[in-house]
C-alpha positions as a printed Julia matrix, in Angstrom:
276×3 Matrix{Float64}:
 120.21   -99.64   14.78
 122.52   -99.12   17.75
 120.26   -96.47   19.31
 117.17   -98.66   19.06
 118.77  -101.8    20.45
 120.65  -100.02   23.2
 117.25   -99.07   24.65
 116.26  -102.76   24.63
 119.47  -104.44   25.73
 120.27  -102.15   28.63
 116.87  -102.5    30.28
 118.08  -105.53   32.19
 120.45  -108.47   32.32
 124.22  -108.57   32.33
 125.68  -105.41   30.73
 128.73  -107.21   29.36
 126.57  -109.95   27.83
 124.25  -107.37   26.28
 127.17  -105.49   24.69
 128.52  -108.74   23.24
 125.07  -109.57   21.89
 124.69  -106.14   20.27
 128.17  -106.43   18.75
 127.26  -109.84   17.28
 124.05  -108.43   15.81
 125.86  -105.51   14.16
 128.55  -107.81   12.72
 125.94  -110.27   11.37
 123.91  -107.45    9.82
 127.01  -106.03    8.15
 127.95  -109.44    6.76
 124.45  -109.95    5.37
 124.57  -106.58    3.62
 128.01  -107.27    2.13
 126.97  -110.71    0.91
 123.82  -109.35   -0.71
 125.7   -106.52   -2.43
 128.31  -108.99   -3.66
 125.55  -111.2    -5.04
 123.82  -108.45   -7.02
 127.01  -106.77   -8.29
 127.52  -109.34  -11.06
 123.91  -109.05  -12.38
 124.27  -105.27  -12.41
 127.53  -105.56  -14.35
 125.87  -107.85  -16.9
 122.92  -105.48  -17.27
 125.22  -102.51  -17.87
 127.26  -104.54  -20.39
 124.1   -105.53  -22.24
 122.87  -101.92  -22.43
 126.27  -100.7   -23.65
 126.26  -103.4   -26.35
 122.75  -102.43  -27.44
 123.61   -98.72  -27.58
 126.82   -99.43  -29.52
 124.86  -101.39  -32.12
 122.39   -98.55  -32.59
 125.13   -95.9   -32.78
 127.85   -97.6   -34.84
 126.38  -100.61  -36.66
 122.83   -99.87  -37.76
 123.41   -96.41  -39.34
 126.06   -97.85  -41.68
 123.68  -100.49  -42.99
 120.67   -98.2   -43.03
 122.05   -96.21  -45.98
 122.34   -99.42  -48.04
 118.67  -100.3   -47.64
 117.14   -96.82  -47.85
 115.88   -97.34  -51.38
 114.04  -100.57  -50.56
 112.36   -99.71  -47.27
 108.99  -101.23  -48.21
 110.49  -104.55  -49.28
 112.6   -105.09  -46.17
 111.94  -108.03  -43.81
 110.03  -107.38  -40.6
 113.17  -107.86  -38.45
 115.0   -105.2   -40.45
 112.12  -102.75  -40.21
 111.96  -103.24  -36.44
 115.72  -102.72  -36.18
 115.55   -99.46  -38.11
 112.5    -98.33  -36.14
 114.32   -99.02  -32.85
 117.36   -97.12  -34.13
 115.13   -94.2   -35.17
 113.51   -93.98  -31.74
 116.86   -94.26  -30.0
 118.58   -91.66  -32.2
 115.81   -89.07  -31.99
 114.27   -89.6   -28.57
 117.03   -91.06  -26.37
 117.02   -88.02  -24.08
 113.24   -88.19  -23.69
 113.41   -91.94  -23.0
 116.2    -91.41  -20.46
 114.36   -88.66  -18.58
 111.06   -90.57  -18.65
 112.78   -93.61  -17.09
 114.57   -91.5   -14.46
 111.46   -89.49  -13.58
 109.39   -92.67  -13.35
 111.9    -94.18  -10.92
 111.96   -90.99   -8.85
 108.16   -90.81   -8.85
 107.82   -94.42   -7.7
 110.45   -93.86   -5.01
 108.73   -90.73   -3.66
 105.33   -92.41   -3.8
 106.76   -95.41   -1.96
 108.11   -93.16    0.79
 105.0    -90.98    1.09
 102.1    -93.4     0.55
 101.65   -96.2     3.08
  99.11   -97.94    0.84
 101.47   -97.96   -2.15
 104.31   -99.05    0.12
 102.31  -102.04    1.34
 101.35  -102.99   -2.22
 104.98  -102.95   -3.38
 106.17  -104.79   -0.26
 103.49  -107.43   -0.72
 104.55  -107.95   -4.32
 108.19  -108.24   -3.22
 107.25  -110.97   -0.74
 104.63  -112.9    -2.73
 105.01  -112.43   -6.48
 108.54  -111.89   -7.82
 110.31  -115.12   -8.71
 113.33  -115.91   -6.45
 113.42  -112.32   -5.13
 110.43  -113.07   -2.91
 112.24  -116.03   -1.33
 115.47  -114.09   -0.86
 113.65  -111.13    0.68
 111.52  -113.24    3.02
 114.42  -115.45    4.15
 116.61  -112.41    4.8
 113.96  -110.62    6.84
 113.17  -113.73    8.9
 116.83  -114.55    9.46
 117.47  -111.08   10.89
 114.34  -111.28   13.04
 115.12  -114.69   14.55
 118.76  -113.69   14.98
 117.7   -110.83   17.22
 115.28  -113.08   19.12
 118.08  -115.59   19.71
 120.49  -112.88   20.91
 117.92  -111.39   23.29
 116.98  -114.8    24.67
 120.65  -115.4    25.48
 120.45  -112.14   27.44
 117.62  -113.66   29.5
 114.72  -111.76   27.93
 111.41  -113.65   27.7
 110.17  -114.71   24.26
 107.34  -112.22   23.8
 109.58  -109.26   24.58
 112.22  -110.63   22.2
 109.65  -111.11   19.46
 108.1   -107.67   20.0
 111.52  -106.01   19.87
 112.55  -107.9    16.73
 109.92  -106.05   14.67
 112.26  -103.08   14.45
 114.46  -105.02   12.01
 111.68  -105.61    9.49
 111.92  -103.26    6.53
 108.99  -104.79    4.64
 105.69  -103.22    5.74
 103.62  -106.19    4.57
 105.68  -108.51    6.76
 105.53  -106.02    9.6
 101.72  -106.14    9.51
 101.82  -109.95    9.64
 104.25  -109.94   12.55
 102.07  -107.38   14.35
  99.14  -109.82   14.07
 101.28  -112.48   15.78
 102.34  -110.0    18.47
  98.71  -109.05   19.21
  97.61  -112.7    19.4
 100.42  -113.62   21.82
  99.61  -110.55   23.91
  95.97  -111.71   24.09
  96.97  -115.1    25.47
  97.13  -117.23   22.33
  99.83  -119.88   22.09
 102.96  -119.2    20.02
 102.1   -121.94   17.52
  98.53  -120.7    16.96
  99.69  -117.07   16.7
 102.31  -117.89   14.07
  99.82  -120.08   12.17
  97.31  -117.22   11.95
  99.81  -115.04   10.09
  99.86  -117.54    7.17
 103.44  -116.68    6.19
 105.31  -119.57    7.86
 105.56  -123.07    6.43
 104.77  -126.3     8.29
 108.39  -126.98    9.23
 108.74  -123.68   11.09
 105.34  -124.08   12.77
 106.17  -127.62   13.9
 109.49  -126.48   15.35
 107.8   -123.62   17.23
 105.15  -125.99   18.55
 107.81  -128.45   19.71
 109.8   -125.68   21.4
 106.73  -124.32   23.15
 105.52  -127.72   24.38
 108.96  -128.89   25.51
 109.96  -125.52   26.94
 113.02  -125.37   24.69
 112.28  -122.24   22.63
 115.87  -120.87   22.72
 117.14  -124.06   21.05
 114.3   -124.02   18.5
 114.79  -120.32   17.7
 118.47  -120.98   17.0
 117.5   -123.81   14.65
 114.92  -121.65   12.83
 117.49  -118.88   12.43
 119.87  -121.32   10.73
 117.08  -122.63    8.48
 116.38  -119.13    7.18
 120.1   -118.38    6.85
 120.6   -121.53    4.77
 117.56  -120.71    2.64
 118.88  -117.22    2.06
 122.3   -118.57    1.05
 120.76  -121.19   -1.25
 118.52  -118.69   -3.03
 121.36  -116.19   -3.45
 123.56  -118.91   -4.95
 120.71  -120.01   -7.22
 120.16  -116.42   -8.38
 123.86  -116.05   -9.17
 123.76  -119.35  -11.07
 120.79  -118.53  -13.32
 121.62  -114.91  -14.16
 124.52  -115.62  -16.6
 122.43  -118.02  -18.77
 119.54  -115.56  -18.82
 121.73  -112.67  -19.96
 123.58  -114.87  -22.45
 120.19  -115.82  -23.9
 119.29  -112.13  -24.28
 122.63  -111.43  -25.95
 122.19  -114.44  -28.24
 118.72  -113.25  -29.26
 120.07  -109.75  -29.85
 122.85  -111.08  -32.09
 120.39  -113.32  -33.94
 118.07  -110.36  -34.49
 120.92  -108.22  -35.85
 122.13  -111.0   -38.15
 118.65  -111.66  -39.55
 117.84  -107.95  -39.89
 121.05  -107.11  -41.74
 122.05  -110.19  -43.71
 118.66  -111.34  -45.03
 118.24  -108.16  -47.16
 121.85  -108.55  -48.36
 121.16  -112.12  -49.4
 117.99  -110.98  -51.18
 119.94  -108.3   -53.03
 122.52  -110.93  -54.05
 119.77  -113.17  -55.42
 118.34  -110.28  -57.45
 121.78  -109.52  -58.94
 122.22  -113.18  -59.89
C-alpha cells in the first residue's frame, strides 16, 4: 500500500501534506481491518462452539443410547434413525469428511487466485447476492475508495486523477470492472454524474450528491459527505450483523437440542408404554 501511494502522492503538491495524507490513509485502513476482525470474531467463536457441541453429542451421547435401541432399529422414529445415521457417518468417515472439506476450500482458493473468470463470478456474488455481506463488502470498498479520493483532493490533485488512483484499493474484481467503466467514460469526456450512472452500482442519493458537486464546483465537499455515508452504512451493517448472529445460532442450538430430545426420548416413552 505504501509503495503504491508513495508513487502517487509524491508526484506533486506539498510533501509534508502528502505524508500526512498517506499517514491518515494507513491509520484509517488499519482501523477498518481491526473493526471488521472484531466484528467477525464473535460469529467465528459461536460457529466453533456449535461444532464442538455437535461433535460431543455424536461422541459421548449418541453411542450410549444407541445400544439401548439396537434391537428395535426398524421401529424407531424417523428422528432417531437420522440421529443414528449421522452418528454412523461421523464415526466412520469423519477423516474423509474433514479432508474433503479442507481440499474443497483449498481448491476453491487456488481456482479463485488462478482463474479470472471464477474470481469475477465469486466477487459478483459477494457484491450482489449474499444477504448483509454484500452490503458490508460494498460499503467497505466504497468507503476506502472515497477516502483516498478525499485525501488526494486535499493534496490538490484533480478529481479524475484521484478517482483513477483510488482503483488500487479495490479488492473486488467485479467492482473494479465497474469502476474502470466510470474511469473510461470520464476520460472520454462524459460528465461525472453520467459516468457514475452508467456503472449501475450507485444509488440515487450518491448520484444526486455527485451531480450537485459537479454543477456547483464543490466536489471535495461532496466526496467527503459520500465517504461518511459509506462509513455509516458500513458501521450500521456490521452492527446489524453482530445483532442477528446470536439469535440465529441460538435457533440452531435450540433445533439441535429439540432433535436430540425427540430422537432419544420418544423411543424411551414408547418402550415405557409397551411395558405398561
